[in-house]
Legacy VTK file of the C-alpha trace (Angstrom):
# vtk DataFile Version 3.0
C-alpha trace
ASCII
DATASET POLYDATA
POINTS 73 float
6.322 -10.746 0.785
9.218 -9.626 -1.369
8.668 -7.841 -4.655
6.074 -5.373 -5.847
3.528 -6.223 -3.146
6.038 -5.465 -0.415
7.070 -2.250 -2.160
3.443 -1.069 -2.343
2.763 -1.867 1.307
5.939 -0.145 2.468
5.613 2.900 0.187
2.094 3.563 1.322
2.569 2.582 4.945
-0.584 0.528 4.508
0.136 -2.774 6.203
2.512 -5.243 7.754
4.410 -7.483 5.369
4.616 -11.195 6.063
6.055 -14.184 4.261
3.560 -16.108 2.129
1.870 -19.041 3.858
3.285 -18.133 7.267
0.465 -18.642 9.722
2.733 -17.551 12.564
3.653 -14.245 10.949
0.033 -13.617 9.997
-1.123 -14.268 13.554
1.649 -12.036 14.924
0.648 -9.221 12.552
-3.019 -9.495 13.517
-2.175 -9.516 17.221
0.155 -6.557 16.779
-2.564 -4.533 15.076
-5.086 -5.569 17.706
-2.830 -4.476 20.560
-1.277 -1.355 19.001
-4.164 1.035 18.390
-1.846 3.800 17.155
-0.337 1.542 14.501
-3.802 0.328 13.527
-5.051 3.905 13.185
-2.017 4.942 11.146
-2.309 2.014 8.734
-6.068 2.503 8.435
-5.789 6.178 7.615
-2.942 5.673 5.148
-4.694 2.939 3.178
-7.529 4.889 1.639
-5.445 7.963 0.878
-2.714 5.907 -0.732
-5.197 4.018 -2.898
-6.866 7.249 -3.990
-3.534 8.912 -4.825
-1.859 5.980 -6.529
-4.557 3.765 -8.028
-7.562 5.941 -8.869
-8.392 5.516 -12.566
-8.598 9.248 -13.171
-5.228 9.848 -11.533
-3.649 7.030 -13.537
-5.215 8.296 -16.769
-3.876 11.808 -16.131
-0.386 10.411 -15.518
-0.597 8.344 -18.692
-1.630 11.411 -20.704
1.296 13.379 -19.256
3.737 10.659 -20.282
2.325 10.523 -23.808
2.506 14.322 -24.104
6.111 14.380 -22.922
7.097 11.632 -25.335
5.371 13.279 -28.280
6.952 16.700 -27.662
LINES 1 74
73 0 1 2 3 4 5 6 7 8 9 10 11 12 13 14 15 16 17 18 19 20 21 22 23 24 25 26 27 28 29 30 31 32 33 34 35 36 37 38 39 40 41 42 43 44 45 46 47 48 49 50 51 52 53 54 55 56 57 58 59 60 61 62 63 64 65 66 67 68 69 70 71 72
């Protein structure tokens, strides 16, 4: 998927991008993860950490406060 979704997946190393509505690419991605345990483990471990770092409400609120403080200085 192009766009923000692809950027998030690539930046976090949290998945395999596929084109929307492509059953073939989806099946290939699932089979790849099923057969490549190292890739599966890497993606699995990256997912939670990336979500906690980038999308936790407290983290986002702290970033927002920093931006507001910088702009008001």
